[in-house]
C-alpha positions in Angstrom: 18.6 -0.2 -18.2 15.7 -0.2 -20.8 13.5 -3.7 -20.3 10.0 -5.0 -22.0 7.6 -2.7 -22.6 4.4 -1.9 -20.7 1.0 -1.3 -21.9 0.2 2.5 -22.3 -2.3 2.6 -19.1 0.3 1.0 -16.9 2.3 2.9 -14.5 4.0 0.0 -12.7 4.2 -3.8 -13.0 5.2 -5.8 -10.0 6.0 -9.7 -11.3 7.1 -12.6 -9.2 8.4 -10.6 -6.3 9.7 -12.1 -3.4 11.2 -10.8 -0.1 12.7 -13.3 2.3 14.3 -12.2 5.2 17.0 -14.7 6.9 16.5 -16.2 10.2 19.5 -16.3 12.2 20.6 -18.5 15.2 23.6 -19.3 17.5 26.8 -17.8 18.1 27.7 -18.0 14.7 24.5 -16.5 13.4 24.0 -19.4 10.5 21.2 -19.1 8.6 18.5 -21.6 9.5 15.3 -20.4 7.7 13.8 -17.6 5.9 10.5 -15.2 6.6 8.9 -15.1 3.5 7.2 -11.2 3.9 6.2 -11.1 0.5 6.2 -14.4 -1.1 5.5 -14.3 -5.2 3.6 -11.3 -5.8 1.8 -9.9 -9.0 0.1 -7.1 -9.5 -0.1 -3.9 -11.6 -0.7 -0.3 -10.7 -2.6 1.6 -13.6 -1.5 5.6 -14.3 -3.4 8.0 -12.0 -5.5 5.2 -10.4 -5.5 4.6 -6.5 -4.9 1.0 -5.8 -5.3 0.0 -2.1 -3.4 -2.7 -0.7 -5.1 -4.4 2.4 -4.7 -7.4 4.8 -4.3 -8.2 8.6 -0.9 -6.6 9.9 2.3 -8.4 9.1 0.9 -9.8 5.8 3.6 -7.9 3.8 1.6 -4.9 2.7 4.7 -2.3 3.6 7.3 -4.8 2.6 5.9 -4.3 -0.8 6.2 -0.3 -0.6 9.4 -0.5 0.7 10.5 -3.1 -2.0 9.1 -0.5 -4.7 10.8 2.0 -3.0 14.0 -0.1 -3.0 14.6 0.5 0.7 14.6 -3.3 0.4 16.6 -5.0 -2.2 14.1 -8.0 -3.5 14.8 -11.7 -3.3 13.6 -12.4 -6.5 11.0 -10.8 -9.2 10.8 -7.4 -11.1 9.5 -4.3 -10.6 9.0 -2.6 -13.9 8.3 1.1 -13.8 7.5 3.6 -16.2 9.6 6.9 -16.1 8.5 10.4 -17.2 10.6 9.8 -20.2 8.3 6.6 -21.2 11.1 4.4 -20.5 10.6 1.0 -18.4 13.3 0.0 -15.8 13.2 -2.8 -13.3 13.8 -1.2 -10.3 14.6 -4.6 -8.6 17.9 -5.0 -10.4 18.6 -1.4 -11.0 22.4 -0.4 -9.1 21.8 1.6 -6.2 24.1 4.4 -7.9 21.3 4.5 -10.2 18.3 4.7 -8.2 18.6 8.6 -7.5 16.2 9.9 -10.3 13.6 7.7 -9.5 13.7 8.7 -5.7 12.2 11.6 -7.5 9.5 10.1 -9.1 8.9 7.5 -6.3 7.8 9.1 -3.0 6.5 7.6 0.3 4.0 8.9 3.3 4.6 7.3 6.3 2.4 6.2 8.4 3.2 7.7 11.9 3.4 11.7 11.7 5.0 12.1 15.1 8.2 9.9 14.3 8.2 10.5 10.5 9.8 14.3 11.1 13.2 14.8 12.5 12.4 17.0 15.9 15.7 19.0 15.3 14.4 20.6 12.0 12.5 23.1 10.9 9.5 23.0 8.4 11.7 24.9 6.1 14.5 22.4 6.6 12.0 19.2 6.3 10.3 20.4 3.6 13.3 21.8 1.6 15.7 19.1 2.1 14.5 16.9 -1.0 15.1 20.0 -2.7 18.1 20.5 -1.7 19.6 16.9 -1.8 18.3 16.6 -5.9 19.9 20.1 -6.9 16.3 21.7 -7.4 16.6 25.2 -5.3 18.3 26.7 -3.3 18.2 30.4 -1.4 15.4 32.5 -1.8 13.7 30.1 -4.7 14.1 27.3 -2.3 12.1 29.3 0.5 9.5 30.4 -2.1 8.9 26.9 -3.0 8.4 25.9 0.5 6.1 28.5 0.7 3.9 27.5 -2.1 4.0 23.7 -0.8 3.0 24.5 2.3 -0.4 26.7 0.9 -0.8 23.8 -1.1 -1.4 21.1 1.7 -3.4 23.7 3.6 -0.8 25.5 6.1 0.5 28.9 6.7 3.7 29.7 4.9 4.6 31.4 8.4 4.9 28.1 9.9 8.2 26.8 7.8 10.2 28.3 10.8 8.8 26.3 13.5 9.5 22.8 14.7 7.5 19.8 14.5 6.5 19.7 18.2 4.1 22.8 17.4 2.1 21.2 15.6 -1.0 18.7 15.7 -0.7 15.3 14.5 -3.1 16.2 11.6 -0.9 19.5 10.5 2.4 16.9 10.8 0.9 14.9 8.0 0.1 17.9 6.0 4.0 18.6 6.5 4.9 14.9 5.6 2.8 15.4 2.5 4.2 18.7 1.4 7.9 16.9 1.9 6.5 14.0 -0.5 5.0 16.5 -3.4 8.3 18.8 -3.1 9.8 16.7 -6.2 6.5 16.7 -8.1 6.8 12.7 -8.0 4.4 10.5 -10.3 3.8 7.4 -7.8 3.4 8.0 -4.3 2.9 5.1 -1.8 1.1 5.9 1.0 1.7 3.5 4.0 -1.2 3.7 6.7 -1.3 7.6 6.3 -4.4 8.6 8.2 -4.1 5.5 10.9 -2.7 7.7 13.7 -4.9 10.3 13.0 -8.6 11.3 14.8 -11.4 10.5 12.4 -12.5 13.8 11.9 -8.8 14.6 10.5 -8.6 11.7 8.8 -11.5 12.8 6.4 -9.7 16.1 6.2 -6.2 14.5 5.0 -8.1 11.9 2.6 -9.9 14.6 0.9 -6.8 16.6 0.8 -4.8 13.6 -1.3 -7.7 13.1 -3.4 -7.5 16.6 -4.4 -3.6 16.6 -4.8 -4.3 13.5 -7.3 -6.4 15.7 -9.5 -4.4 18.3 -9.3 -0.5 16.7 -10.2 -1.9 13.7 -12.0 -0.8 11.3 -8.8 -0.4 7.6 -9.1 -1.3 6.0 -5.4 -0.5 2.9 -3.9 -2.7 3.1 -0.6 -1.8 0.7 2.5 -4.2 0.2 5.0 -6.0 -2.2 7.5 -8.9 0.2 7.5 -11.4 -1.3 5.0 -13.5 1.9 5.3 -10.8 4.2 4.5 -9.8 2.1 1.2 -13.4 1.8 0.0 -13.6 5.7 0.2 -10.4 6.4 -1.9 -9.4 3.3 -3.8 -10.0 2.8 -7.5 -9.4 -0.8 -7.1 -8.1 -3.0 -4.3 -5.8 -5.9 -3.9 -6.2 -7.9 -0.6 -3.1 -9.7 1.0 -2.9 -12.8 3.3 0.6 -14.1 4.8 2.6 -12.4 1.9 0.4 -13.5 -1.1 -2.3 -11.6 -2.6 -5.4 -13.5 -2.5 -7.9 -11.2 -4.2 -7.8 -8.1 -7.1 -10.7 -6.4 -8.2 -12.5 -2.8 -8.5 -13.7 -1.8 -5.1 -17.2 -1.7 -5.6 -17.0 -5.4 -7.1 -14.8 -6.4 -4.1 -16.9 -4.8 -1.4 -20.4 -6.1 -2.7 -19.3 -9.2 -4.4 -16.1 -10.8 -2.8 -14.9 -13.9 -4.0 -12.2 -15.1 -1.5 -13.1 -16.6 2.0 -10.6 -14.2 3.9 -12.1 -11.1 1.7 -15.4 -11.9 3.1 -14.5 -12.4 6.8 -12.7 -8.8 6.6 -15.8 -7.1 5.2 -18.2 -8.5 8.0 -15.7 -6.4 10.4 -16.1 -3.4 8.9 -19.0 -1.3 10.6 -22.2 -0.6 9.1 -24.0 2.7 9.4 -27.3 1.2 8.1 -29.3 -1.0 10.6 -30.8 -2.8 7.9 -27.1 -3.7 7.0 -26.3 -5.7 10.5 -24.7 -8.7 9.7 -22.9 -11.5 12.2 -19.1 -10.9 12.0 -17.0 -13.8 10.7 -14.5 -14.8 13.5 -11.8 -16.4 11.9 -10.5 -19.4 14.4 -6.7 -20.1 14.7 -3.9 -18.0 14.4 -2.4 -16.6 11.3 0.1 -18.6 9.8 3.8 -18.1 10.3 5.4 -16.9 7.1 8.6 -18.6 8.3 6.8 -21.9 8.4 3.6 -21.6 6.4 0.9 -24.6 5.7 1.0 -26.5 2.6 -1.4 -25.9 0.1 -3.8 -22.6 0.5 -2.1 -20.9 3.3 -5.5 -19.7 4.3 -7.0 -23.0 4.8 -6.3 -23.7 8.3 -8.8 -20.9 9.3 -11.1 -21.0 6.2 -14.7 -22.4 7.0 -15.0 -23.7 3.3 -11.7 -25.6 2.9 -11.7 -29.1 1.4 -9.3 -31.8 0.9 -7.4 -30.1 -2.1 -7.5 -27.0 -0.5 -4.9 -28.8 2.2 -2.6 -29.7 -0.4 -2.5 -27.5 -3.4 -1.7 -23.9 -3.6 -4.3 -21.6 -5.6 -3.0 -19.8 -8.6 -4.6 -16.3 -9.1 -6.9 -16.5 -11.7 -9.4 -13.8 -13.6 -12.9 -15.3 -13.0 -14.5 -12.5 -15.5 -14.3 -8.5 -15.4 -11.0 -8.2 -13.9 -11.8 -10.0 -11.0 -8.8 -11.9 -10.0 -8.7 -14.6 -7.0 -6.4 -17.3 -5.6 -9.1 -19.7 -4.5 -9.8 -23.5 -5.7 -13.6 -22.8 -5.7 -14.2 -19.2 -6.2 -16.8 -20.1 -8.9 -19.0 -22.1 -6.6 -18.8 -20.4 -3.5 -21.6 -17.9 -2.2 -19.9 -15.3 -0.4 -21.6 -12.5 1.8 -20.4 -8.7 0.8 -20.6 -5.6 2.9 -23.8 -4.4 1.2 -26.1 -7.2 1.7 -29.3 -7.2 3.7 -29.3 -10.5 6.1 -32.6 -11.0 7.9 -32.2 -12.6 11.4 -28.4 -12.0 11.6 
């Protein structure tokens, strides 16, 4: 099913995406409301770039990834994807029986390397399973391809007869990467791929992912709550709050010149290695808004120290304020917010 065309440099375009989960109550399990996990999100992913998707836990980052993968069927919206033949399809409305070819091109790296691998399967079975399911290889060819994939992610081919319990967390995540790369995907969604690993191992996995991206012309959507990691790997960053995008920009611009108060608060919590850059952390008061019963106007206004009357009644729309910097704040042009690299005396 071909739809509208995308610009040549765009791999994926998400338009007005919504994912609402019903709330059931009572013996009859009647629907009494909806949790708006993703609420009218628009974003684009350029070919061969790494788009960082950040925000607090529960803001909808992983839900967006699973909607793109069609693990969830979106409530509404479009997910336009350019396949390897150059045709554009809407993954959001594609029938389930037509999704299999796109399972080869869109793959996912999971957060927990311990629970994402079947303990009853050998590495050979885990990495080779996608190749068998899609009819790519079998027999000796399958074994050779698994050996090649293990070498590519820095593991010895002799490991293919072992079970997951014999490996460390970093090695398990390398096995997960080998499984993800088995079908030579074009778009990889990495859902917190290093958050469960030691800091020393995180750097190894991140460098491996960057090397693989260059070698295989991969496009990444990198989901994380760790802004230090995102700053290292991402070309652009999209910030989410309670199911909505609040800011999107090139990484350097966003980290040094945030235009949304929520982004400023997140950046204030990032550890600084330079003592001259020591800043006072911005502590957000109150609780994160309930996605089942969000506040009126801007969802962030109950916790925003810059909020005005307009913020309480009118929902801000994403708008470009220049140089591709997109923000959803009524007063983005007026506020002077603190970036991660600013030296503030006396703080």
